[in-house]
C-alpha positions as CSV (number, residue, x, y, z in Angstrom):
1,M,-21.9,18.2,13.6
2,T,-22.6,18.5,17.3
3,K,-24.0,21.6,19.0
4,G,-21.0,22.2,21.1
5,L,-18.6,21.7,18.2
6,A,-20.7,23.9,16.0
7,K,-21.0,26.7,18.6
8,S,-17.6,26.9,20.1
9,G,-15.3,24.8,17.8
10,A,-14.8,22.3,20.6
11,I,-16.8,19.2,21.5
12,S,-18.3,19.4,24.9
13,K,-17.7,16.8,27.7
14,E,-21.3,15.9,27.6
15,E,-21.1,15.2,23.9
16,L,-18.0,13.1,24.3
17,E,-19.8,11.0,26.9
18,R,-22.1,9.8,24.2
19,Y,-19.0,8.5,22.3
20,R,-18.0,6.7,25.5
21,V,-14.4,7.9,25.4
22,Y,-14.0,8.2,29.2
23,P,-12.7,5.2,31.2
24,S,-14.6,4.0,34.2
25,E,-13.6,5.1,37.7
26,E,-12.4,1.5,38.3
27,R,-10.1,1.7,35.2
28,L,-8.8,5.1,36.3
29,R,-7.7,3.7,39.6
30,K,-5.5,1.1,37.8
31,G,-3.1,3.6,36.3
32,P,-2.5,5.6,33.2
33,V,-5.0,5.1,30.3
34,A,-5.5,6.7,26.9
35,I,-8.5,8.8,26.1
36,I,-9.3,9.1,22.4
37,E,-11.5,12.1,21.7
38,C,-11.7,11.4,17.9
39,I,-15.2,12.1,16.6
40,Q,-14.5,12.4,12.8
41,E,-15.1,9.3,10.7
42,I,-12.3,9.9,8.2
43,P,-9.7,7.6,6.8
44,C,-7.0,7.7,9.5
45,D,-5.2,5.0,11.5
46,P,-1.8,6.1,12.9
47,C,-3.0,5.5,16.5
48,V,-3.7,1.9,15.6
49,H,-0.2,1.3,14.3
50,S,1.5,3.2,17.2
51,C,0.1,1.0,19.9
52,P,2.5,-1.8,20.9
53,Q,-0.3,-3.5,22.9
54,K,-2.8,-3.5,20.0
55,A,-5.3,-1.8,22.3
56,I,-6.6,0.5,19.6
57,S,-8.6,-0.9,16.7
58,L,-10.8,0.2,13.8
59,K,-13.7,-1.7,12.3
60,T,-13.0,0.0,9.0
61,L,-10.5,2.6,8.0
62,S,-13.0,5.4,8.3
63,A,-14.5,4.2,11.6
64,L,-13.8,5.9,15.0
65,P,-11.0,4.3,16.9
66,E,-11.9,1.9,19.7
67,L,-9.7,1.5,22.7
68,D,-9.6,-1.7,24.8
69,R,-8.8,0.0,28.1
70,E,-7.7,-3.3,29.7
71,K,-5.0,-3.7,27.1
72,C,-3.9,-0.1,27.3
73,I,-0.8,0.3,29.5
74,G,-0.6,4.1,29.3
75,C,2.6,4.3,27.3
76,G,1.4,7.3,25.4
77,L,2.9,6.4,22.1
78,C,-0.5,7.0,20.5
79,I,-0.5,10.7,21.5
80,P,2.0,12.2,19.0
81,S,0.9,9.8,16.3
82,C,-2.6,11.4,16.0
83,P,-2.7,14.1,13.4
84,G,-5.9,15.5,14.9
85,L,-4.3,16.0,18.4
86,A,-7.3,13.9,19.8
87,V,-5.4,11.5,22.0
88,F,-4.6,12.2,25.7
89,L,-3.5,10.1,28.6
90,V,-4.7,10.5,32.2
91,D,-3.0,9.0,35.2
92,M,-5.1,9.4,38.4
93,T,-2.6,7.4,40.4
94,Y,0.2,9.9,39.9
95,S,0.1,11.2,43.5
96,K,-2.4,11.6,46.4
97,D,-3.6,15.0,45.2
98,E,-2.5,15.3,41.6
99,A,-3.2,13.5,38.3
100,L,-0.9,13.5,35.4
101,V,-2.3,14.5,32.0
102,Q,-0.2,13.8,28.9
103,L,-1.1,15.9,25.9
104,P,0.2,16.8,22.5
105,Y,1.9,20.2,22.1
106,E,2.9,21.7,18.7
107,F,4.0,25.3,19.6
108,L,7.4,26.8,20.1
109,P,9.2,27.2,22.4
110,V,8.4,23.9,24.1
111,P,7.8,24.3,27.9
112,K,10.6,23.2,30.2
113,V,10.2,20.7,33.0
114,G,9.2,22.4,36.2
115,E,7.4,25.3,34.4
116,H,4.1,26.4,35.8
117,V,1.3,26.7,33.2
118,D,-2.4,27.3,33.1
119,A,-4.1,24.0,32.4
120,V,-7.1,24.7,30.0
121,D,-10.1,22.8,28.8
122,R,-11.2,22.1,25.2
123,E,-12.4,25.7,24.7
124,G,-9.2,27.3,26.2
125,N,-10.8,28.1,29.5
126,P,-8.4,27.9,32.5
127,K,-9.2,25.0,34.8
128,A,-6.2,25.0,37.2
129,E,-2.5,25.6,37.6
130,G,-0.4,22.9,36.2
131,R,3.2,21.9,36.4
132,V,5.2,20.4,33.5
133,V,6.7,17.2,34.8
134,R,8.1,15.7,31.6
135,V,8.6,16.7,28.0
136,R,9.0,14.0,25.3
137,I,9.9,14.8,21.7
138,D,10.2,11.9,19.3
139,P,11.5,13.0,15.9
140,K,9.8,10.0,14.3
141,T,6.4,11.5,15.1
142,N,6.8,14.8,13.2
143,R,8.3,16.4,16.3
144,T,5.0,16.7,18.2
145,A,6.0,17.2,21.8
146,V,4.1,15.3,24.5
147,L,3.8,17.2,27.7
148,A,3.1,15.5,31.0
149,V,1.4,18.1,33.2
150,A,0.5,17.5,36.9
151,V,-2.9,19.0,37.8
152,A,-5.5,18.7,40.6
153,K,-7.3,15.4,40.2
154,D,-10.7,17.0,40.1
155,V,-9.9,18.7,36.7
156,A,-7.8,16.0,35.1
157,L,-10.6,14.8,32.8
158,D,-11.2,18.3,31.6
159,V,-7.6,19.5,30.9
160,R,-6.7,19.3,27.2
161,G,-4.1,22.0,26.7
162,I,-1.9,24.6,28.4
163,R,-1.5,28.3,28.2
164,R,1.7,30.0,29.3
165,E,3.4,33.4,29.4
166,I,6.4,33.7,27.1
167,G,8.9,36.4,27.3
């Protein structure tokens, strides 16, 4: 177990860099790409089977998933398939000032398009204000919603959830 994970319950960005989960600046400039923050070597492979481009592979059933970023087209079908909620999509080409972060969301009520939310990091710390741009719910994937949230580009690689006021 890593220090950040043991201390806070969330793996740190620095620890994730050791797993090489982040795409290069060059790949980020090409369009949306998945980021798989899976660090547990357990028997699990739904992300592999969800990818129509065969961009995700496993050396063994218990190995960490490997993403071929050049094959990834950013469709996001891998996001709701992950039972560990460890797959995200980042699109730095969304607009001049904003990136689009797609993330799994399993709470009710599901946010509405246009709703303003607090975009938070892995530990739940606010990073920026976000705006829900799209909500996708596929009943075939256990009803895990996928939110597309527009955020400032400088925080896009840190945003991994949202916080919102209900009521």
